[in-house]
N, C-alpha and C positions, 0 to 999 in steps of 0.2 A: 834966683833963677829957678823956675819950676820945671820939672821933668814929667811929662804926661805918662800915664799908664798905657799898657798895650791893649786894653780891652775896655768896653764901656763901663761906666759907673765909677764910683769912688772906691776902688778896690785897693789902691795903694797911694800913698802920699809921699812923694820923693822930691827933695829940693836941696839946693846948695846954699849955705849961709856961713860966712866967716871961715872959709876953707874946710867946712864939714859937710859931707854928703849925708843927709838925713833920710832914712827910709822908715816909714811907718807901715807895719803889717796891719791892714784894716780888717778886723774881724777874721783872722785867718782860718778859724773853724768853718766858716761859711764862704770862703773865698778860694779860687783856684791857686792863688799865690800863698804858699805856706812856709817857704824857705828863702833866705837871702844868701846868695853865694858871693864871696868876696875874694877877689884875686889881686895879684900884684904883677905889674909889668915894669921892670926896672933892671938895672945891672945886677942887683942882688936878687937871687932866686929865692922864692918862698912858695910853699904849697898853699893852694886856695883853702878857704874854710867855708863852712856853711853854718848859718845861725837859724835856729827855729825855736818856737816857744812850746814847751811841754806843759800842758794844762794840768795833767795829773800830778806832776811834781811842783808846779807853780814856779817855773823859772826857765831860763834860756839854756838851750843845748848848743854846744859848739862842736862841730864834726870836722874831721880831716880825712882825706882819701889816702889809700895805701897802694893803689894800682895806678900807674901813670903811662903804661905802654900796652897797646893792644895789637892783636893780629890784624892785618889789612882787611880780612873778610868778616870781621866782627860786626854784627848788626847793631848790637847795643854795647855801649862803653860803660861797663860796670866798674866804678872806681872804688868800691868797697868803703863807702863813707862810714866812719866809726866815731862815736862820741869820745872827745878828748877833754872836755870840760863841761861843767854845769855851774850856772850862775843863778843863785836864788833871786826871785823877782824883787824882793825887798831886802837884799843882803846888806845894804849899807844904811839902813834906817834905824832910828831909835838908839838903843844901848850900844849897838855895834859902832855906830857913827860917833857917839860920844867917846867911846873907848879909843877909836882911831885918833881923834883929836888929842886926847890925853897922851897917847903914845907918841904921836908926831911932835907935840910941843915939848916933850921932856928931853 
């Protein structure tokens, strides 16, 4: 199932396959879409996270908010998103992956 973008052009590629929602940020340096926000609605509460690509560090930044309540007259809802994790772009390739398999199989 394909989910269309909200503006013209191939700016994002989002689809569902085998119970996985796949989102591709299509050239985010040149696109209005630069961040994916992921939330959970269920009986178990969880904070939303944001995922974006950091081209200077060459990896994925995961952020979490720290403010969840605002005054009724606030014009902007500043959630104070802060980095909580960084994932290298190729963190599981080469030697690291071979090391993982040796550790896992022992």
